[in-house]
N, C-alpha and C positions, 0 to 999 in steps of 0.2 A: 113793180115790186111783185116778186113771185113767192109762193108759199106751197111747201109740199105737205100733203096730208097723207099719213100712213094709215091705210085702211086694213092692214094685216093684223089678224087676231091670232095669237099663239094657240088658242084652244082649237083652232081649225087645222093645226098641223097633225100629221099622222103619228100617233104614239107608238114608240118601240116597245115590244113585249120581251122583257128579259127572261122570264120563266114561263115558257109555254107548257102545255100539257105533255107534249112529247119529251121535252127536256126533263120535266119532273118525273116522268115515267122511267126515262133512262137512268136518272139519278137513283130512283127507288130500286130499279133493277140492280144497279151496281151495289147499292147498300145491301140488298138481299143476297146477292152473290158473295159479297165479302163476308156477310154473316155466316153463310153456309160454309165458306172456306175456313173461317175461324172456328166454327163448330166442329168441322171435320178434323182440323188440326188438333183442336183441344181433345177430341175423343181419341185420336191416334196417340197423342202424347200421354193421355191418361192410361190407355191400354198398355203402352210401352212401360210406363212406370209401374203398373200393376204386375206385368210380367217380371220386371226386375225385382219387385218386392217378393213375388212368389219364389223366384230363383234364390234370392238372398235368404228367405225363410228356410228353403230346402237345404242350403249350405249350412245354415246355422243349426238345423236339426242334425245333420251329419256330424258337424263339429261337436255338438253336445253329446251325441252317441259315442264318438271316439273318446271324448274326455271322460265319460262315465266308465268306459271299458278300461282306459289307462288307470283311472283312479282305483278301480276294482283290482286290476292286476298288480299295481304297485302300492297298494294300501299298506300302512305300517302294521307289521305283524306283532302279535303279542309276544312278550319276552318269554323265552323257553326256560323254565325253572331248572330242568334237568341239565341244560347246557351250562347254566350258571354254576350249578353244583359241580359239574365236571371241571370247569375252569378253576373253581376254588380248590378242588381236590388236587388238580395238577399243580397249582401254585404251592400248596402245602407240601407235596412230594418234592418239588424242586427245592423248596426251602430246606427240607430235611436232608436231601442229598448234598446241598451246599454246606450244611453244618457238618456232615460226615466228612466231606472233602476238606474243610478247614481243619478239623481235628487231625486227620491223617497228614495234612500238609505241615502242621505244627509239631507232629511227632509226639503228641500227648495221649495217644490212644492206648498205649501200653501193649497189651497182647494183640498182635496182628496175625498170629498163627492159628487162631481158632481154639476150640476147646477139646480137640481130639486127644491131646496129651493128658488132660485131666480124666477123660473117660477111660483111657487105657490104664492109668494109674489106679483108679478106683476098682476097675475090674480085675487087675492083677492081684490086688491085695485083699481079696475077699477071704474072710475067715469062715471055716466050716461051722455051721450052726448060726450064721448071721447072714442077713441079706438086706439089700437096700430097696426101699420102696419109692424114694423121690430124691432127685438131685437138682440143685439150682446153682448156677454160676452167673454172677453179674459183673458187668464191666470187664476189666482186664484180669479177672480172677481174684480181685481183692475181697470179694464177698462170696463165700461158698456156703451152701446149706445142704446138709445130708439128713435124710430121714430113713429109718429102717427098723428092722426087728431082729432080735437075738434070743436064742434059747436061754442064755445065761448073761447076766449083767457084765461079768468080767471080760466077756469077749469084745466089748466096745473099746476099752482102753488098749487092748491088744491090736485091734484094727487101726486105731489112731497112731500107735507107735510104728506100725508097718508103713503107714502112709508117709511118715517123715523120711523114709529112705527113698522115696520117689523124687526124681530131679525136679519135676514140675511143682512139687510141694515145698521145695526149699525156700525158707524165709517166710512161710505161711503157717499159721497155727489156728486152731479152733478156740474160741473164747468161751463158749457156753455149751453145756451138755445137759440135756433133759432126758430123763428116763421115767417110764411109768408102766404099770401093768394094766392093760386094757381090760374092760369087762366085755365078755362075749356071751352068747346064748349057750345053754347047756348042750344043745344039738351041735353047735359049731365046735365045742370042745371035745366031746367024746363020741359024736355021731348018733346020739340018742336024743329023744325029745320027750318031755313030760306027757303023760297020758291026757291030762286035761289042764285047762287054765293057760295063762300067758306063759311064754318061754321064760325060764329062769335065767337071770344074769349071774355069771360066775367069773372069777378071775381067769384070764387066759394062761396058757402054759409058756408064753413067751413075753418079752418086754418090748416096748416100743421106745425108740430113742430118737433124739433130734440134736444135730450138731450144727452150730453156727460159727462163722469165722469172725463175727463182730458182736459185741455186747459187753459181757463182764470180762474181768481180767482172768488170766490163766492161773492155775494153782502152783504150788511149790514144785511139783514134779513135772511141770511143763504141760500137763494135761489141763483141759478146760475144767472149770469148776462145775461139778455135777449138781443138778437139781432133781431129786427123786420125788415122784408123786405117787 
């Protein structure tokens, strides 16, 4: 009978060293190199981002400057009051012209030949010793007013009768006649003035009259009713 006895002891085997000093040094060197690469890349990336940020800031500053300039150039201007007044005036004139056009179009204007015929009639029938100081004609000659002076009151009815022979006065008559003797300074009347004191008021040597085509009714002789003052 045989028996094997194992005298081998594992502790006497040569132990393998998985992490030697060289390996650890190499690993440490790789880690250090990787860290340096990462640091360099991070610095480069940060510098690149900083440059981009600086360029973007410069572009933003330029854009803000352009916006400020455009805002100043095209800012809403204050309303020009004179321009508004001119527009309103023009609109009023256009409206007035339109009204005149409508009147002429409808044929309701009446006298479209002007007032030259009336002026010629009044100038042809002037009576010696009487003169006109004011003449007013309104509308189509429906309202006529005359003011003047005469050396004698009876000259006024003579003048009115003469006017009736004028063609332009056919169908027209004066409704009211007013006559009065004005008060004038003594100097104005005879060319002399009092030696002292205020100028003396005296009746003039002429009368003033006023004729109106509308107002009171005419008298029985066809002449306007006279009002003496």
